[in-house]
VOLUM-123567 format. One line per field, with one value per residue (C-alpha): residue number from 0; chain; x negated, z negated, y negated. Coordinates in nm, 2 decimals. Example, Ala and Ser with C-alpha at 12.3 -4.5 7.8 and 13.67 -1.06 7.14 Angstrom:
n	0, 1
chain	A, A
x	-1.23, -1.37
z	-0.78, -0.71
y	0.45, 0.11
! end
This chain:
n	0, 1, 2, 3, 4, 5, 6, 7, 8, 9, 10, 11, 12, 13, 14, 15, 16, 17, 18, 19, 20, 21, 22, 23, 24, 25, 26, 27, 28, 29, 30, 31, 32, 33, 34, 35, 36, 37, 38, 39, 40, 41, 42, 43, 44, 45, 46, 47, 48, 49, 50, 51, 52, 53, 54, 55, 56, 57, 58, 59, 60, 61, 62, 63, 64, 65, 66, 67, 68, 69, 70, 71, 72, 73, 74, 75, 76, 77, 78, 79, 80, 81, 82, 83, 84, 85, 86, 87, 88, 89, 90, 91, 92, 93, 94, 95, 96, 97, 98, 99, 100, 101, 102, 103, 104, 105, 106, 107, 108, 109, 110, 111, 112, 113, 114, 115, 116, 117, 118, 119, 120, 121, 122, 123, 124, 125, 126, 127, 128, 129, 130, 131, 132, 133, 134, 135, 136, 137, 138, 139, 140, 141, 142, 143, 144, 145, 146, 147, 148, 149, 150, 151, 152, 153, 154, 155, 156, 157, 158, 159, 160, 161, 162, 163, 164, 165, 166, 167, 168, 169, 170, 171, 172, 173, 174, 175, 176, 177, 178, 179, 180, 181, 182, 183, 184, 185, 186, 187, 188, 189, 190, 191, 192, 193, 194, 195, 196, 197, 198, 199, 200, 201, 202, 203, 204, 205, 206, 207, 208, 209, 210, 211, 212, 213, 214, 215, 216, 217, 218, 219, 220, 221, 222, 223, 224, 225, 226, 227, 228, 229, 230, 231, 232, 233, 234, 235, 236, 237, 238, 239, 240, 241, 242, 243, 244, 245, 246, 247, 248, 249, 250, 251, 252, 253, 254, 255, 256, 257, 258, 259, 260, 261, 262, 263, 264, 265, 266, 267, 268, 269, 270, 271, 272, 273, 274, 275, 276, 277, 278, 279, 280, 281, 282, 283, 284, 285, 286, 287, 288, 289, 290, 291, 292, 293, 294, 295, 296, 297, 298, 299, 300, 301, 302, 303, 304, 305, 306, 307, 308, 309, 310, 311, 312, 313, 314, 315, 316, 317, 318, 319, 320, 321, 322, 323, 324, 325, 326, 327, 328, 329, 330, 331, 332, 333, 334, 335, 336, 337, 338, 339, 340, 341, 342, 343, 344, 345, 346, 347, 348, 349, 350, 351, 352, 353, 354, 355, 356, 357, 358, 359, 360, 361, 362, 363, 364, 365, 366, 367, 368, 369, 370, 371, 372, 373, 374, 375, 376, 377, 378, 379, 380, 381, 382, 383, 384, 385, 386, 387, 388, 389, 390, 391, 392, 393, 394, 395, 396, 397, 398, 399, 400, 401, 402, 403, 404, 405, 406, 407, 408, 409, 410, 411, 412, 413, 414, 415, 416, 417, 418, 419, 420, 421, 422, 423, 424, 425, 426, 427, 428, 429, 430, 431, 432, 433, 434, 435, 436, 437, 438, 439, 440, 441, 442, 443, 444, 445, 446, 447, 448, 449, 450, 451, 452, 453, 454, 455, 456, 457, 458, 459, 460, 461, 462, 463, 464, 465, 466, 467, 468, 469, 470, 471, 472
chain	A, A, A, A, A, A, A, A, A, A, A, A, A, A, A, A, A, A, A, A, A, A, A, A, A, A, A, A, A, A, A, A, A, A, A, A, A, A, A, A, A, A, A, A, A, A, A, A, A, A, A, A, A, A, A, A, A, A, A, A, A, A, A, A, A, A, A, A, A, A, A, A, A, A, A, A, A, A, A, A, A, A, A, A, A, A, A, A, A, A, A, A, A, A, A, A, A, A, A, A, A, A, A, A, A, A, A, A, A, A, A, A, A, A, A, A, A, A, A, A, A, A, A, A, A, A, A, A, A, A, A, A, A, A, A, A, A, A, A, A, A, A, A, A, A, A, A, A, A, A, A, A, A, A, A, A, A, A, A, A, A, A, A, A, A, A, A, A, A, A, A, A, A, A, A, A, A, A, A, A, A, A, A, A, A, A, A, A, A, A, A, A, A, A, A, A, A, A, A, A, A, A, A, A, A, A, A, A, A, A, A, A, A, A, A, A, A, A, A, A, A, A, A, A, A, A, A, A, A, A, A, A, A, A, A, A, A, A, A, A, A, A, A, A, A, A, A, A, A, A, A, A, A, A, A, A, A, A, A, A, A, A, A, A, A, A, A, A, A, A, A, A, A, A, A, A, A, A, A, A, A, A, A, A, A, A, A, A, A, A, A, A, A, A, A, A, A, A, A, A, A, A, A, A, A, A, A, A, A, A, A, A, A, A, A, A, A, A, A, A, A, A, A, A, A, A, A, A, A, A, A, A, A, A, A, A, A, A, A, A, A, A, A, A, A, A, A, A, A, A, A, A, A, A, A, A, A, A, A, A, A, A, A, A, A, A, A, A, A, A, A, A, A, A, A, A, A, A, A, A, A, A, A, A, A, A, A, A, A, A, A, A, A, A, A, A, A, A, A, A, A, A, A, A, A, A, A, A, A, A, A, A, A, A, A, A, A, A, A, A, A, A, A, A, A, A, A, A, A, A, A, A, A, A, A, A, A, A, A, A, A, A, A, A, A, A, A, A, A, A, A, A, A, A, A, A, A, A, A, A, A, A, A, A, A, A, A, A, A, A, A, A, A
x	1.99, 1.95, 1.88, 2.24, 2.39, 2.14, 2.24, 2.60, 2.53, 2.27, 2.18, 1.89, 1.60, 1.27, 0.96, 0.64, 0.35, 0.06, -0.26, -0.36, -0.73, -0.70, -0.45, -0.14, -0.24, -0.04, -0.03, 0.12, 0.35, 0.48, 0.54, 0.73, 0.94, 1.03, 1.12, 1.32, 1.52, 1.59, 1.72, 1.93, 2.08, 2.20, 2.32, 2.03, 1.75, 1.40, 1.16, 0.82, 0.58, 0.24, -0.02, -0.25, -0.38, -0.73, -0.80, -1.16, -1.06, -0.71, -0.68, -0.38, -0.47, -0.42, -0.08, 0.02, -0.10, 0.13, 0.43, 0.39, 0.34, 0.66, 0.85, 0.73, 0.83, 1.18, 1.14, 1.33, 1.29, 1.55, 1.31, 0.94, 0.74, 0.38, 0.21, -0.01, 0.30, 0.41, 0.12, 0.35, 0.56, 0.26, 0.13, 0.45, 0.44, 0.07, 0.14, 0.41, 0.17, -0.12, 0.10, 0.22, -0.13, -0.03, -0.28, -0.62, -0.93, -1.22, -1.57, -1.79, -2.02, -2.01, -2.35, -2.22, -1.91, -2.12, -2.36, -2.07, -1.91, -2.24, -2.29, -1.93, -1.98, -2.31, -2.12, -1.84, -1.59, -1.31, -1.44, -1.25, -1.31, -1.18, -1.26, -1.36, -1.28, -0.91, -0.97, -1.19, -0.97, -1.23, -1.25, -1.07, -0.83, -0.86, -1.22, -1.23, -1.54, -1.36, -1.09, -0.74, -0.66, -0.36, -0.42, -0.44, -0.21, -0.25, 0.09, 0.17, 0.31, 0.57, 0.75, 0.97, 0.83, 1.11, 0.88, 0.65, 0.86, 0.74, 0.39, 0.22, -0.08, -0.27, -0.27, -0.57, -0.78, -0.70, -0.84, -0.76, -0.62, -0.75, -0.44, -0.57, -0.89, -0.75, -0.41, -0.35, -0.50, -0.32, -0.48, -0.29, -0.11, 0.02, 0.14, 0.30, 0.50, 0.61, 0.72, 0.91, 1.10, 1.16, 1.27, 1.49, 1.30, 1.49, 1.25, 0.88, 0.79, 0.42, 0.12, -0.01, -0.33, -0.12, -0.04, -0.32, -0.18, 0.16, 0.09, -0.09, 0.22, 0.45, 0.24, 0.27, 0.65, 0.67, 0.47, 0.71, 1.02, 1.13, 1.29, 1.08, 1.18, 1.20, 0.87, 0.81, 0.46, 0.41, 0.14, -0.18, -0.24, -0.54, -0.75, -0.75, -1.04, -0.83, -1.06, -0.93, -0.79, -1.05, -1.11, -1.25, -0.92, -0.71, -0.68, -0.65, -0.41, -0.05, -0.08, -0.38, -0.15, 0.09, -0.20, -0.30, 0.04, 0.21, 0.59, 0.73, 0.99, 0.73, 0.51, 0.80, 0.90, 0.55, 0.51, 0.83, 0.71, 0.39, 0.50, 0.87, 1.08, 1.45, 1.44, 1.47, 1.28, 1.41, 1.13, 1.29, 1.48, 1.63, 1.63, 2.00, 1.92, 1.64, 1.88, 2.12, 1.89, 1.60, 1.58, 1.31, 1.38, 1.25, 0.91, 0.62, 0.37, 0.06, -0.13, 0.01, -0.23, -0.27, -0.30, -0.36, -0.27, 0.07, 0.12, 0.02, 0.27, 0.55, 0.45, 0.43, 0.78, 0.93, 0.76, 0.93, 1.27, 1.22, 1.40, 1.19, 1.28, 1.16, 0.85, 0.77, 0.82, 0.60, 0.31, 0.29, 0.07, -0.20, -0.26, -0.43, -0.26, -0.38, -0.20, 0.11, 0.11, 0.10, 0.38, 0.60, 0.58, 0.71, 0.88, 1.01, 0.65, 0.55, 0.84, 0.72, 0.38, 0.52, 0.74, 0.43, 0.23, 0.52, 0.49, 0.11, 0.09, -0.01, -0.02, 0.09, -0.26, -0.37, -0.17, -0.46, -0.71, -0.46, -0.33, -0.62, -0.68, -0.34, -0.46, -0.83, -1.06, -1.19, -1.56, -1.64, -1.94, -2.07, -2.07, -1.71, -1.60, -1.79, -1.75, -1.79, -1.61, -1.75, -1.74, -1.60, -1.68, -1.51, -1.20, -1.18, -1.21, -0.93, -0.71, -0.76, -0.66, -0.35, -0.23, -0.29, -0.03, 0.24, 0.45, 0.40, 0.78, 0.78, 0.47, 0.63, 0.50, 0.70, 0.61, 0.24, 0.24, 0.43, 0.17, -0.13, -0.01, -0.08, -0.44, -0.49, -0.37, -0.60, -0.91, -0.84, -0.63, -0.91, -1.15, -0.89, -0.69, -0.97, -1.17, -0.84, -0.72, -1.07, -1.10, -0.77, -0.82, -1.19, -1.09, -1.13, -0.78, -0.48, -0.14, -0.10, -0.25, 0.07, 0.26, -0.05, -0.08, 0.29, 0.25, -0.08, 0.07, -0.07, -0.31, -0.48, -0.48, -0.67, -0.90, -1.00, -1.05, -1.28, -1.48, -1.51, -1.65, -1.91, -2.03, -2.07, -2.27
z	-2.68, -2.34, -2.01, -1.87, -2.19, -2.20, -1.85, -1.96, -2.29, -2.22, -1.93, -1.72, -1.71, -1.54, -1.50, -1.30, -1.50, -1.27, -1.38, -1.17, -1.16, -0.81, -0.52, -0.48, -0.36, -0.23, -0.57, -0.75, -0.45, -0.48, -0.86, -0.78, -0.52, -0.75, -1.03, -0.80, -0.65, -0.99, -1.14, -0.84, -0.82, -1.18, -1.15, -1.37, -1.37, -1.23, -1.42, -1.31, -1.59, -1.51, -1.75, -1.76, -2.12, -1.98, -1.93, -1.80, -1.52, -1.44, -1.13, -1.00, -0.64, -0.73, -0.89, -0.57, -0.37, -0.59, -0.56, -0.18, -0.13, -0.33, -0.13, 0.20, 0.11, 0.00, -0.36, -0.54, -0.91, -1.15, -1.37, -1.41, -1.73, -1.79, -2.10, -2.13, -2.22, -2.50, -2.75, -3.03, -2.99, -3.02, -3.31, -3.51, -3.46, -3.55, -3.86, -3.97, -3.93, -4.11, -4.40, -4.45, -4.43, -4.14, -3.92, -4.04, -3.94, -3.83, -3.84, -3.69, -3.42, -3.06, -3.11, -3.40, -3.20, -2.90, -3.10, -3.27, -2.93, -2.79, -3.09, -3.06, -2.69, -2.76, -3.00, -2.74, -2.96, -2.85, -2.88, -3.15, -3.43, -3.78, -3.96, -4.33, -4.35, -4.39, -4.74, -4.85, -5.03, -5.06, -4.68, -4.56, -4.28, -4.14, -4.05, -3.67, -3.59, -3.60, -3.41, -3.52, -3.54, -3.62, -3.89, -3.74, -3.79, -3.81, -3.66, -3.33, -3.08, -2.84, -2.56, -2.27, -1.94, -1.69, -1.42, -1.61, -1.90, -2.26, -2.33, -2.67, -2.82, -3.14, -3.28, -3.50, -3.19, -3.12, -3.45, -3.55, -3.23, -3.13, -3.08, -3.06, -3.03, -3.27, -3.38, -3.05, -2.81, -2.80, -2.61, -2.34, -2.54, -2.81, -2.57, -2.35, -2.64, -2.77, -2.42, -2.35, -2.67, -2.63, -2.26, -2.35, -2.10, -2.09, -1.85, -1.81, -1.46, -1.39, -1.27, -1.44, -1.53, -1.80, -1.97, -2.23, -2.32, -2.40, -2.74, -2.85, -2.75, -2.93, -3.25, -3.22, -3.17, -3.48, -3.69, -3.58, -3.61, -3.25, -3.00, -2.75, -2.39, -2.14, -1.97, -1.61, -1.48, -1.11, -0.94, -0.84, -0.47, -0.33, -0.03, 0.25, 0.07, -0.24, -0.43, -0.60, -0.36, -0.25, 0.01, 0.25, 0.24, 0.31, -0.04, 0.06, -0.03, 0.08, 0.23, 0.43, 0.58, 0.67, 0.84, 1.03, 1.18, 0.98, 0.94, 0.59, 0.65, 0.80, 0.49, 0.25, 0.44, 0.42, 0.05, -0.07, 0.06, -0.14, -0.42, -0.34, -0.08, -0.03, -0.02, 0.36, 0.67, 0.70, 0.72, 0.82, 0.56, 0.58, 0.25, 0.19, 0.23, -0.02, -0.27, -0.20, -0.19, -0.43, -0.76, -1.03, -1.04, -0.69, -0.76, -0.74, -1.02, -0.80, -0.63, -0.32, -0.02, 0.16, 0.53, 0.74, 1.06, 0.91, 0.83, 1.18, 1.32, 1.11, 1.22, 1.58, 1.56, 1.40, 1.66, 1.93, 1.78, 1.78, 2.02, 2.28, 2.12, 1.78, 1.92, 2.11, 1.80, 1.58, 1.83, 1.89, 1.58, 1.72, 2.05, 2.15, 2.23, 2.59, 2.63, 2.47, 2.73, 3.01, 2.84, 2.81, 3.19, 3.25, 2.95, 3.17, 3.26, 2.89, 2.82, 3.10, 2.94, 2.60, 2.74, 2.88, 2.56, 2.31, 2.29, 2.24, 1.95, 1.61, 1.46, 1.60, 1.58, 1.85, 2.11, 2.18, 2.27, 2.46, 2.69, 2.73, 3.09, 3.19, 3.09, 3.15, 3.41, 3.27, 3.21, 3.43, 3.42, 3.68, 3.43, 3.34, 3.70, 3.81, 3.48, 3.57, 3.91, 4.26, 4.57, 4.36, 4.61, 4.89, 4.69, 4.58, 4.95, 5.05, 4.76, 4.87, 5.23, 5.12, 4.88, 5.14, 5.36, 5.10, 5.13, 4.83, 4.77, 4.74, 4.53, 4.24, 4.04, 4.22, 4.56, 4.46, 4.32, 4.63, 4.87, 4.68, 4.56, 4.86, 4.88, 4.51, 4.53, 4.82, 4.67, 4.30, 4.09, 3.85, 4.14, 4.28, 3.98, 3.72, 3.92, 4.03, 3.66, 3.54, 3.80, 3.69, 3.31, 3.24, 2.98, 2.93, 2.79, 2.92, 3.07, 3.41, 3.70, 3.90, 3.62, 3.56, 3.93, 3.95, 3.66, 3.80, 4.15, 4.49, 4.52, 4.18, 4.21, 4.55, 4.41, 4.11, 4.33, 4.56, 4.25, 4.13, 4.47, 4.45, 4.11, 4.23, 4.55
y	1.16, 1.34, 1.17, 1.17, 1.05, 0.77, 0.66, 0.63, 0.45, 0.19, -0.05, 0.07, -0.17, -0.08, -0.28, -0.33, -0.46, -0.53, -0.70, -1.00, -0.89, -0.76, -0.75, -0.54, -0.20, 0.10, 0.27, -0.03, -0.09, 0.27, 0.23, -0.09, 0.09, 0.38, 0.14, -0.08, 0.20, 0.37, 0.04, -0.05, 0.31, 0.27, -0.10, -0.19, -0.46, -0.45, -0.67, -0.80, -0.85, -1.00, -0.85, -1.15, -1.12, -1.06, -1.43, -1.38, -1.15, -1.27, -1.49, -1.69, -1.59, -1.22, -1.31, -1.48, -1.17, -0.95, -1.18, -1.22, -0.84, -0.76, -1.02, -0.89, -0.54, -0.66, -0.54, -0.82, -0.84, -0.98, -1.17, -1.24, -1.27, -1.35, -1.21, -1.51, -1.71, -1.47, -1.50, -1.61, -1.30, -1.07, -1.27, -1.22, -0.84, -0.82, -1.02, -0.77, -0.48, -0.66, -0.77, -0.42, -0.29, -0.06, -0.25, -0.37, -0.55, -0.33, -0.50, -0.24, -0.39, -0.29, -0.12, 0.09, 0.20, 0.28, 0.49, 0.67, 0.75, 0.88, 1.11, 1.25, 1.31, 1.49, 1.71, 1.76, 1.60, 1.37, 1.01, 0.83, 0.58, 0.65, 0.33, 0.32, -0.05, 0.01, 0.14, -0.15, -0.40, -0.67, -0.73, -1.03, -0.94, -1.30, -1.25, -1.33, -1.13, -0.79, -0.62, -0.52, -0.15, 0.06, 0.33, 0.67, 0.97, 1.35, 1.43, 1.59, 1.34, 1.49, 1.32, 1.45, 1.32, 1.30, 1.44, 1.67, 1.80, 1.81, 1.67, 1.71, 1.53, 1.57, 1.22, 1.30, 1.30, 0.94, 0.80, 0.44, 0.27, -0.07, -0.29, -0.65, -0.85, -1.10, -1.23, -1.41, -1.15, -0.82, -0.53, -0.35, -0.08, -0.31, -0.58, -0.32, -0.18, -0.52, -0.63, -0.31, -0.36, -0.73, -0.68, -0.38, -0.16, 0.18, 0.37, 0.33, 0.47, 0.45, 0.64, 0.96, 0.78, 0.62, 0.95, 0.91, 0.57, 0.71, 0.88, 0.56, 0.36, 0.60, 0.56, 0.18, 0.22, 0.43, 0.19, -0.09, 0.13, 0.05, 0.28, 0.48, 0.44, 0.73, 0.79, 0.92, 0.95, 0.96, 1.17, 1.00, 0.90, 1.08, 1.04, 1.31, 1.48, 1.50, 1.25, 0.94, 0.68, 0.42, 0.16, 0.41, 0.60, 0.28, 0.14, -0.22, -0.50, -0.46, -0.81, -0.69, -0.42, -0.70, -0.90, -0.60, -0.57, -0.30, -0.34, -0.36, -0.09, 0.15, 0.10, 0.15, 0.47, 0.60, 0.51, 0.67, 1.00, 0.98, 1.22, 1.24, 1.42, 1.46, 1.84, 1.87, 1.77, 1.42, 1.16, 0.83, 0.63, 0.29, 0.11, 0.19, 0.56, 0.54, 0.40, 0.68, 0.98, 0.91, 1.09, 1.12, 1.50, 1.54, 1.38, 1.63, 1.67, 1.72, 1.44, 1.28, 1.26, 0.93, 0.99, 0.68, 0.87, 0.94, 0.57, 0.48, 0.73, 0.58, 0.23, 0.33, 0.48, 0.17, -0.05, 0.16, 0.09, -0.29, -0.51, -0.69, -1.02, -0.92, -0.75, -1.07, -1.28, -1.05, -1.03, -1.40, -1.45, -1.22, -1.40, -1.72, -2.05, -2.02, -1.69, -1.84, -2.12, -1.86, -1.66, -1.96, -2.01, -1.65, -1.48, -1.20, -1.11, -1.10, -0.86, -0.63, -0.63, -0.55, -0.28, -0.12, -0.14, -0.09, 0.30, 0.28, 0.02, 0.16, -0.18, -0.52, -0.67, -0.42, -0.62, -0.87, -0.60, -0.40, -0.67, -0.91, -0.79, -0.94, -1.28, -1.27, -1.12, -0.79, -0.72, -0.43, -0.20, 0.04, 0.33, 0.28, 0.27, 0.58, 0.77, 1.14, 1.12, 1.13, 0.90, 0.61, 0.35, 0.54, 0.59, 0.23, 0.13, 0.36, 0.25, -0.11, -0.03, 0.16, -0.11, -0.39, -0.23, -0.27, -0.58, -0.81, -0.82, -0.44, -0.43, -0.23, 0.06, 0.32, 0.21, 0.18, 0.53, 0.67, 0.51, 0.64, 0.98, 1.20, 1.06, 1.11, 1.47, 1.54, 1.40, 1.47, 1.24, 1.16, 1.06, 0.82, 0.69, 0.65, 0.38, 0.22, 0.18, 0.08, -0.19, -0.34, -0.32, -0.28, -0.02, 0.36, 0.38, 0.17, 0.22, 0.38, 0.17, 0.16, -0.04, -0.26, -0.34, -0.43, -0.68, -0.83, -0.86, -0.77, -1.06, -1.01, -0.63, -0.64, -0.91, -0.69, -0.38, -0.59, -0.70, -0.34, -0.24, -0.52, -0.39, -0.03, -0.12
! end
């Protein structure tokens, strides 16, 4: 049955199957987004399946991280399953294979298997285990010291990847596949096959690192005489140096991005373009547009490069689009209670500050370090005030005299700029405006000094200039 006919004949069901052995990262979030969109486009279901069969490494706090991350991104799933609650289902399927002698117990020790693998690698052979125990009838398959394997095959395994086209594997290179530690503890490939069948998953959309698992899963499906779903393997996400994504490239928890002050829509917009493009120059997509324009056919095969600067750009642009009310609400969690008390006394002044900083924010958490000088006296240094300019003390003195002549009721950015501009042009803008701005903010980078002075007011502005003069002399 071809792809289009399948869409018309069977309900689309996709799934995300994260392991709660670590937090939700960008790669898994992208897989969730693509599965979510594909299901919603086709009036299907998006299933969340927690792969927690590794009881030693699975942790409830990581499951919570996954759930919270998906919720924040707005990727609503239709139903959630936990593999740890499905042991009886796996046991029944394993029993069928063992009873039919299709699966068997392998009793080779870890040391024997490791030695076999080393020898094969030294001979440049594909590591695999062809077990002689499956032909020994006297061995008791209920022996709990072994591992359950599926008898190997010599056939050619072919499947049509919806992104990569036809892929073929020589099954003889896989040997006898390990499918369970015991009758209650299935391994990844076996549990995945059973769950995809039981949950009626029509499309398995996942990372290309799972391609080697696919022929193993198809062999398990054939052994159980169950239908093979469609597979689509997404390109890996790479760092800027084209190496595998890691923490140094920005591979952190999705919830950490939230804590840092990234917006969910900005992150979604960035993620959807990691391996997919609409075929034109469009870069900004609301969620509704993603649902309309996305297609598996437009996913690239090559790796997608993660660029933190691009993510920051997206986030900055989305912050610019925010209303002042929303921006105020979002930034409140990053400032102190003392600042909040001051803001509550003059909300309009806070909006002026935000308007000044809004175009410069990469992430919301930057707000504290960017606006601290409005709430606290800045720490000034002689080197910052002088920098590479000349006659700083003289210019600060003249600036103070010029600003003193402006009526406090007219002490606005435009009037301040107009009063200072001729002098700054005559003496060199950097010579005059650098120490003026540094005196007000204590920073090497900040908004223009005219706007800052307006918000601080005449009295505080002159006070800070006087303090700067004292430091220089």
